[in-house]
Structure formats: C-alpha cells, structure tokens
C-alpha positions, 0 to 999 in steps of 0.5 A, a space after each residue: 500500500 502506498 504512502 498517503 502523502 498528506 503533505 500534498 493536501 491542505 491542513 483543512 483537508 487533512 483535518 477533515 480526513 482525520 475527523 472522518 476516519 475517527 467517525 468510521 467505526 460504529 462504536 465511536 458513533 455510539 460513544 458520540 451519541 451517548 455523550 450527546 444524549 446525556 449532554 454532560 461530561 461522563 467519567 465511567 458510564 461509557 463502558 456500561 453503555 456499550 457491548 465492548 470490553 473496557 480496553 476496547 472502549 478506551 481505545 475508541 475514546 483515544 481515537 475520538 480524542 486524538 481527532 478532536 471530536 471529544 475532550 477529556 478532563 482528569 478528575 481524580 482517578 478518572 477522565 471525564 469526556 464530553 463533545 468538543 464543540 470546536 470540532 463539531 463546528 468545523 464539521 458543520 461548516 464543511 457539510 453545510 458548504 457541501 449541502 449548499 453546493 449540491 442543492 444548487 447543482 443540477 448534476 446527474 
C-alpha cells in the first residue's frame, strides 16, 4: 500500500480526513451519541453503555480524542469526556458548504 502523502493536501483537508476516519467505526458513533444524549461530561458510564470490553472502549475514546471530536478532563482517578464543540463546528461548516453546493447543482 502506498504512502498517503498528506503533505500534498491542505491542513483543512487533512483535518477533515482525520475527523472522518475517527467517525468510521460504529462504536465511536455510539460513544458520540451517548455523550450527546446525556449532554454532560461522563467519567465511567461509557463502558456500561456499550457491548465492548473496557480496553476496547478506551481505545475508541483515544481515537475520538486524538481527532478532536471529544475532550477529556482528569478528575481524580478518572477522565471525564464530553463533545468538543470546536470540532463539531468545523464539521458543520464543511457539510453545510457541501449541502449548499449540491442543492444548487443540477448534476446527474
């Protein structure tokens, strides 16, 4: 498999690709939906909500955090997670532009 050559793309394109890659697993979507549902920072409840082992959930949380989709704050012995609004705003702007362009285009 060849190199991705990310240096040939803009920072914005690389950022959107990183976010999209992190969203590419149903467990991560379930984590995001759970965080949206409870609408607060969650420390330990996420593992109880998914049919996955704790180390697997931790790995998915790490991927979401590395992509900037969630943020985590250390509170005692635990890390509390919530949605990172800045990244959601980035996605909103990106997909809004797509929707606007597609709705104006008469193609295929």
